[in-house]
C-alpha positions as CSV (number, residue, x, y, z in Angstrom):
1,M,108.8,70.1,58.9
2,E,105.6,69.5,60.8
3,Y,106.3,68.2,64.3
4,V,104.7,66.8,67.5
5,V,105.8,68.0,71.0
6,V,105.3,65.8,74.0
7,P,105.9,67.6,77.3
8,M,107.5,65.5,79.9
9,T,107.1,68.1,82.6
10,S,104.4,70.8,83.2
11,G,105.1,74.5,83.0
12,L,105.2,77.7,81.0
13,L,107.2,78.2,77.8
14,L,107.7,81.5,76.2
15,L,107.5,81.6,72.4
16,E,109.3,84.5,70.8
17,T,107.6,84.9,67.4
18,L,107.7,87.5,64.6
19,Q,104.2,88.6,65.9
20,G,105.4,89.0,69.4
21,D,105.9,86.9,72.6
22,I,103.3,84.2,73.4
23,Q,103.2,82.4,76.7
24,S,102.3,78.7,76.3
25,P,101.3,76.6,79.3
26,L,102.1,72.9,78.8
27,T,101.0,69.9,80.7
28,A,103.1,66.7,81.1
29,G,101.8,64.0,78.7
30,V,99.5,66.3,76.7
31,S,101.0,66.5,73.2
32,Y,100.4,69.0,70.4
33,T,101.4,69.5,66.8
34,R,102.9,72.5,65.0
35,P,102.7,73.1,61.2
36,M,105.7,73.4,58.9
37,G,107.1,77.0,58.6
38,V,106.2,78.4,62.1
39,E,109.2,80.5,63.0
40,H,109.8,80.9,66.7
41,N,112.3,80.7,69.6
42,V,111.4,78.6,72.7
43,V,112.4,79.9,76.1
44,N,112.0,78.1,79.4
45,D,110.0,80.7,81.4
46,N,110.0,78.6,84.6
47,A,112.2,78.5,87.7
48,H,112.6,74.7,87.1
49,E,113.9,72.5,84.3
50,F,111.4,72.0,81.5
51,V,111.7,68.8,79.4
52,F,109.9,67.9,76.2
53,I,110.4,65.5,73.3
54,E,110.0,67.0,69.7
55,I,109.4,64.6,66.8
56,E,109.7,65.9,63.3
57,L,107.4,64.3,60.7
58,K,109.4,63.9,57.5
59,Q,108.2,62.6,54.2
60,V,110.1,59.6,52.8
61,P,110.8,60.2,49.0
């Protein structure tokens, strides 16, 4: 599903993708979207707790 991410804290996330690792700096309150089908693993690359809310956008039949 497509989804929206809303970071609640600021920091650096590591995205492990099929194309290699990507570092993604996020800022609290600055949301972003991801398209359906993006395969990745998210790793907290900080020395502190990282919090975000992820909202999946589902179609109603």
